[in-house]
Every structure is written in C-alpha cells, then in structure tokens.
C-alpha positions as CSV (number, residue, x, y, z in Angstrom):
1,M,-26.4,-51.9,-21.4
2,Q,-30.0,-52.6,-19.9
3,V,-30.6,-53.4,-16.7
4,I,-33.5,-53.9,-15.5
5,D,-34.2,-53.8,-11.6
6,G,-36.4,-55.9,-9.9
7,G,-36.5,-58.6,-12.4
8,N,-33.1,-57.4,-12.7
9,A,-32.4,-59.2,-16.0
10,A,-28.9,-57.5,-18.0
11,S,-28.7,-57.8,-21.4
12,V,-25.0,-56.8,-22.6
13,F,-23.6,-57.3,-26.1
14,D,-19.9,-57.8,-24.5
15,S,-16.4,-58.1,-26.7
16,T,-14.0,-60.3,-25.1
17,L,-10.6,-61.3,-25.8
18,D,-10.1,-64.8,-26.6
19,G,-6.1,-65.7,-27.6
20,G,-6.1,-62.2,-28.8
21,N,-8.8,-62.4,-30.9
22,A,-11.8,-60.3,-30.4
23,A,-15.0,-62.4,-29.7
24,S,-18.3,-61.0,-29.7
25,V,-20.9,-62.9,-27.4
26,F,-24.4,-61.8,-25.9
27,T,-24.5,-62.7,-22.7
28,N,-26.8,-62.4,-19.9
29,V,-26.6,-62.1,-16.2
30,E,-29.8,-62.0,-14.5
31,L,-29.6,-60.9,-10.8
32,V,-32.7,-61.1,-7.9
33,P,-32.3,-59.4,-4.4
34,R,-33.9,-60.7,-1.7
35,L,-35.1,-59.2,1.7
36,D,-37.2,-62.0,2.7
37,R,-33.9,-63.7,5.7
38,A,-34.6,-66.7,4.4
39,P,-32.1,-67.8,5.8
40,V,-30.5,-64.2,5.4
41,E,-30.7,-61.3,2.9
42,R,-29.0,-62.1,-0.1
43,V,-28.7,-61.8,-3.8
44,E,-29.5,-64.6,-6.5
45,V,-27.4,-64.4,-9.5
46,T,-27.7,-66.2,-12.6
47,V,-25.1,-66.8,-15.8
48,T,-27.7,-67.6,-18.4
49,E,-25.3,-67.5,-21.5
50,I,-21.7,-67.9,-21.8
51,L,-19.3,-68.4,-24.7
52,P,-19.7,-71.6,-27.1
53,D,-16.3,-72.5,-26.0
54,A,-16.9,-71.7,-21.8
55,V,-17.9,-74.5,-19.8
56,Y,-16.9,-73.4,-16.3
57,V,-17.6,-69.8,-14.6
58,D,-16.2,-67.7,-12.0
59,I,-18.7,-65.6,-10.4
60,Y,-17.2,-62.0,-8.8
61,R,-18.9,-59.1,-6.6
62,L,-17.3,-55.6,-7.0
63,A,-18.4,-53.1,-4.4
64,E,-17.3,-50.2,-2.2
65,G,-13.8,-50.8,-5.0
66,R,-13.3,-54.4,-3.9
67,S,-13.6,-57.3,-6.0
68,M,-14.7,-60.7,-4.6
69,L,-15.6,-64.5,-5.6
70,V,-19.0,-65.2,-5.1
71,R,-19.0,-68.2,-2.0
72,G,-19.9,-70.9,-4.4
73,G,-19.3,-69.5,-7.7
74,V,-16.1,-70.8,-8.0
75,R,-15.4,-73.0,-10.8
76,V,-18.7,-73.6,-11.7
77,Y,-20.5,-75.6,-14.5
78,A,-22.2,-72.8,-16.6
79,V,-23.4,-74.7,-19.9
80,G,-26.9,-74.3,-20.0
81,G,-26.9,-71.4,-17.0
82,V,-26.1,-71.6,-14.1
83,T,-27.6,-70.1,-10.7
84,V,-25.3,-69.2,-7.6
85,V,-26.9,-67.4,-4.2
86,D,-24.7,-64.7,-3.0
87,F,-25.5,-64.3,1.5
88,E,-22.7,-62.3,1.9
89,A,-23.4,-59.1,-0.5
90,P,-23.2,-55.6,1.0
91,F,-26.2,-53.4,2.5
92,G,-27.0,-50.1,1.2
93,V,-24.2,-50.0,-1.8
94,P,-24.3,-50.5,-5.2
95,I,-23.4,-54.0,-6.2
96,T,-21.9,-55.2,-9.5
97,Y,-21.9,-59.2,-10.5
98,R,-20.1,-60.7,-13.4
99,A,-18.2,-63.8,-14.4
100,E,-15.0,-65.2,-15.8
101,M,-15.2,-68.2,-18.4
102,F,-13.3,-70.9,-18.7
103,A,-12.6,-74.3,-21.2
104,D,-12.1,-76.4,-18.4
105,Q,-12.5,-76.7,-15.0
106,A,-8.7,-76.3,-13.7
107,G,-8.9,-72.6,-15.0
108,T,-5.7,-72.6,-17.5
109,A,-7.0,-70.3,-19.7
110,S,-9.2,-67.8,-18.9
111,L,-12.3,-66.9,-21.9
112,G,-12.8,-63.4,-20.7
113,F,-15.4,-61.7,-18.7
114,T,-19.4,-62.3,-19.6
115,G,-20.9,-58.7,-19.1
116,S,-22.3,-57.4,-15.5
117,A,-25.2,-56.4,-14.0
118,D,-25.8,-54.2,-10.7
119,T,-28.4,-53.9,-8.1
120,F,-28.9,-52.9,-4.8
121,L,-29.7,-54.4,-1.2
122,D,-31.7,-51.6,0.9
123,V,-31.3,-52.8,4.3
124,T,-30.3,-50.9,7.3
125,S,-30.4,-53.4,9.9
126,T,-27.0,-55.2,10.5
127,C,-26.8,-59.1,9.8
128,V,-23.8,-61.5,11.8
129,H,-24.0,-64.9,9.7
130,Q,-21.5,-68.1,9.9
131,P,-20.2,-68.0,6.3
132,L,-20.3,-71.8,6.5
133,N,-23.9,-72.0,7.4
134,P,-26.2,-68.9,6.5
135,E,-29.1,-70.4,8.4
136,L,-26.9,-69.3,12.1
137,A,-27.7,-65.5,11.6
138,V,-28.9,-62.8,13.1
139,W,-29.8,-59.4,13.5
140,P,-29.0,-57.3,16.8
141,I,-29.0,-54.1,17.6
142,R,-25.6,-52.3,17.4
143,L,-24.8,-50.3,20.8
144,Q,-22.8,-47.7,21.0
145,A,-19.4,-48.9,21.3
146,T,-19.3,-50.9,17.9
147,A,-16.6,-49.8,15.8
148,E,-15.7,-46.5,17.6
149,D,-12.2,-46.5,17.5
150,V,-11.2,-48.2,13.8
151,T,-7.5,-48.5,13.7
152,R,-5.4,-50.1,10.6
153,S,-2.0,-50.8,11.1
154,T,1.3,-50.5,8.6
155,P,3.8,-52.5,10.0
156,G,7.9,-51.5,9.9
157,E,10.7,-49.5,11.0
158,L,12.0,-46.1,10.6
159,V,16.0,-47.0,9.3
160,Y,18.5,-44.1,10.0
161,T,21.6,-44.8,7.8
162,E,25.1,-43.6,8.1
163,G,25.0,-39.8,7.7
164,A,21.4,-39.2,7.0
165,S,19.5,-36.8,9.2
166,V,15.9,-38.0,8.1
167,G,15.2,-42.0,8.1
168,T,13.8,-44.0,5.8
169,W,10.6,-45.8,6.1
170,V,11.4,-50.2,5.4
171,G,7.9,-51.6,6.3
172,Q,4.8,-54.1,4.9
173,T,1.9,-53.4,3.3
174,R,-1.2,-51.7,5.5
175,R,-3.3,-53.8,7.1
176,G,-6.7,-55.0,7.7
177,I,-8.8,-53.5,10.5
178,E,-7.5,-54.7,14.1
179,G,-9.0,-54.7,17.4
180,L,-12.4,-53.6,16.3
181,T,-14.7,-53.6,19.2
182,F,-18.2,-55.0,19.0
183,D,-21.1,-54.4,21.3
184,L,-24.5,-55.8,20.3
185,M,-27.9,-57.1,21.4
186,T,-29.9,-60.1,20.6
187,A,-34.0,-59.0,21.7
188,T,-34.8,-62.7,22.1
189,Q,-32.9,-66.1,24.1
190,E,-33.6,-68.0,20.2
191,E,-30.8,-65.6,19.0
192,A,-28.5,-65.2,22.0
193,N,-28.6,-69.2,21.0
194,T,-28.1,-68.5,17.1
195,F,-25.1,-66.4,18.3
196,Q,-23.0,-68.8,20.3
197,A,-23.9,-72.0,17.9
198,M,-21.8,-69.3,14.9
199,L,-19.0,-70.3,17.1
200,G,-19.7,-74.1,17.4
201,G,-20.9,-75.7,21.1
202,Y,-21.1,-79.2,22.1
203,G,-20.3,-81.5,19.5
204,L,-20.0,-78.7,17.1
205,S,-17.2,-77.1,15.6
206,N,-17.4,-73.9,13.2
207,V,-14.5,-71.5,12.1
208,A,-14.3,-68.4,14.5
209,V,-14.6,-66.0,11.8
210,L,-18.1,-64.4,11.5
211,C,-19.9,-62.7,8.4
212,I,-20.5,-58.7,9.7
213,R,-22.3,-56.8,7.3
214,T,-23.4,-53.6,8.5
215,P,-24.9,-50.1,6.5
216,P,-23.9,-46.8,5.8
217,P,-22.6,-44.0,7.6
218,M,-20.9,-46.6,9.7
219,R,-16.8,-46.2,8.4
220,I,-16.2,-50.1,8.3
221,P,-16.5,-52.1,5.3
222,R,-19.8,-53.2,4.3
223,V,-19.0,-56.8,4.2
224,F,-16.4,-57.2,7.4
225,F,-15.5,-60.8,8.0
226,G,-13.6,-60.6,11.9
227,T,-12.1,-63.4,14.1
228,V,-14.0,-63.8,17.2
229,P,-11.5,-65.4,19.4
230,E,-13.4,-64.6,22.7
231,L,-17.1,-64.0,23.0
232,H,-18.4,-62.3,25.8
233,E,-22.2,-62.6,26.8
234,L,-23.8,-59.9,29.1
235,D,-26.9,-60.3,30.7
236,V,-29.6,-57.2,30.2
237,D,-32.6,-58.4,31.4
238,V,-33.0,-61.7,31.4
239,A,-32.5,-62.6,35.7
240,N,-35.6,-60.5,35.3
241,G,-37.7,-62.5,33.3
242,G,-36.5,-60.3,30.0
243,T,-34.9,-61.8,26.7
244,A,-32.5,-59.4,25.6
245,V,-28.8,-60.6,25.9
246,R,-25.5,-58.1,25.4
247,F,-22.6,-59.3,23.0
248,Q,-18.9,-57.8,23.1
249,F,-16.2,-59.2,21.4
250,V,-12.7,-57.9,19.6
251,S,-12.3,-58.9,16.1
252,D,-9.7,-58.5,13.7
253,E,-10.4,-58.1,10.2
254,A,-9.5,-61.9,9.0
255,Q,-9.7,-63.6,4.8
256,P,-13.2,-65.1,4.9
257,P,-13.2,-69.4,4.3
258,A,-12.2,-70.2,0.8
259,P,-15.1,-69.4,-1.4
260,G,-15.3,-72.5,-2.6
261,L,-16.7,-73.7,0.4
262,V,-20.2,-73.6,0.8
263,T,-23.3,-75.3,2.8
264,A,-25.9,-76.1,0.1
265,I,-29.5,-74.6,0.6
266,L,-31.2,-76.0,-2.1
267,S,-30.1,-79.9,-2.9
268,R,-31.1,-82.7,-4.7
269,D,-33.2,-84.2,-1.7
270,D,-35.5,-80.8,-2.1
271,I,-36.5,-81.0,-5.4
272,D,-36.9,-84.6,-5.0
273,A,-39.5,-84.1,-2.3
274,A,-41.1,-81.9,-3.6
275,Y,-41.4,-83.6,-7.1
276,P,-40.7,-87.2,-6.5
277,T,-40.3,-88.7,-10.5
278,R,-39.5,-87.2,-13.6
279,E,-42.1,-86.3,-15.2
280,A,-43.6,-84.7,-12.5
281,R,-40.4,-82.4,-12.3
282,A,-40.7,-81.9,-15.7
283,A,-44.2,-80.4,-15.6
284,A,-43.1,-78.3,-12.9
285,Y,-40.2,-76.6,-14.5
286,L,-39.5,-75.6,-18.1
287,T,-35.8,-75.6,-18.0
288,R,-33.2,-77.4,-16.0
289,L,-31.9,-74.1,-14.8
290,D,-35.8,-73.4,-13.5
291,R,-35.9,-76.1,-11.4
292,D,-31.9,-75.5,-9.5
293,R,-32.9,-71.4,-9.1
294,D,-36.6,-72.7,-7.1
295,Y,-34.8,-71.7,-3.8
296,S,-39.0,-71.8,-2.3
297,L,-38.3,-75.3,-2.0
298,A,-35.1,-75.6,0.2
299,G,-34.8,-77.0,3.3
300,L,-38.4,-79.5,2.4
301,A,-36.5,-82.6,2.9
302,G,-35.8,-82.0,6.6
C-alpha cells in the first residue's frame, strides 16, 4: 500500500470477498486533513473508485482501537467517487479510513471493503462542537479540574449460592465514562455565546450531547460524546470589563446522534451562487467530484 500524506492519496490493490469469490480491484481513498477551523479541524475523505458492482458505501474511521461510521458517510452514492467531511476526527493520534461497499441502498449484502488510508490531525487544543452543526464550535482553555476523576462502572451483583464461600459475579458489560467533570474557559463573549447556543436557546433546539475532542495525554477518548444536562456559567472577569467566561458541567459518555444525521456545509445553492450557469460550472471543474469537494464555497449562498 502506498500512502502519501499532504495530498494523502492512498492507492491500494485490495482483494475483497464477494460471495466467496475473490475479486481484485484497484481502489483509491484520498485523505486531506484541514486545520483551518472552517468551521472546525477536520478530514476530507474521498473514495474515488469502487467495485464495478458497487453503488453505495459506508465510510468508517478507525482510531484508538475504535471503529466508527463517519457522520454523513452512511450509505452514500459513490459511483464516480464521493467526498465526505469528517468533522469528528480525533486529535493527536493516527487515524485510518476505509469504506464498505454495497450494491443497493438497503445494504442487504456487503461487497467488501476498499483499501485504507491513514492521516493525522496535529492539534494540541480542545474543540467542543455541536455534532449536528459544526458551525457551533469553540476552542476553550482546559482548566485543572477537567477530567481529574475518570469513572467507568460495571453494574452487577455478587451472588452467593448455598454453601459457597465466595460469590459469583452476575453483571452487565462495562459502561462508558460517567460523571466526568469539565471545567473550561472561553476567552471572548462571542465564544461564550456560541457555547450556550450549542445546547439550544430561545426558539433554538439542539441535542444535549456535545462532541469534545482533546489531544493526548488526557486519559479520556480523543473523541468524547458527552451529555450536558446542566451547564454552569461562571463569570471570570466580565463584571470588571473583561471577556473570559468559565463553563462547568458533569457529563456521561453517550452515543452520538445517528451518523446519518448531518448538517450540510457545502450546498448546491453555494455552488450555484459561485457558478450560476451549467457552462460556468463545466468550465470551473473537470469532474462532478471536483465540484462536490470544493468546500471553499461553503456558505457563499448565505
């Protein structure tokens, strides 16, 4: 496998199993890491070639021994190539991407996986954002009380049978992190307002689960989806003319919103605003895939 980081093209000759028959196919997975916070640090994942019988793909991210579907990368049409932006890519650890191929949108039979490609987001700050709207994001300062006590429980009961000198443990599987304290500080009033907006407001409803990405060496998952049932806002120096605001909350690890749910960052209206005619679009881009991955146009339509 050849991996080129920077352009991050990973060209592989991958053997997959299709109904017991080995099918060799030249597949291409390209990764472009972005650190420009537009809107957050992210990875652009492009699957440029799939099996002839494949039509749809699911795109997976593997990091820290954990495989997760990329948000917006669930059963996406991939004939001719497809690009998905991973706004939840972890910081400071190796990341691997690959796609599972399907002949139909229902995913009744897997045609196997494409080859994989690797990348890395060299970020040392903390990013907190609303998973369903990465435009709502802040980069707060982590204060000392953050994650100072990391607790995972394994609920169960020690059962003593008649005549037994030691009990038998009857329990559930180990749970995620519970009761994790976050103590974060934003530097500006705008950031503080965004932090509050992530959880909703007057006339605005958002899911109370945030995506919190932290770099090593913190002993929590690099991508932590945590509940925020109660957010405490503490004044640092606003009363004296400053702008810093402190946020404290206790969070339980939770499933993120369904990966098929995503807020579109680049829309067809953005492309039409930049190139209003078919001829202008044809002149600007060599292929449809080039057009659909031009995220520099995101938000142009307002």
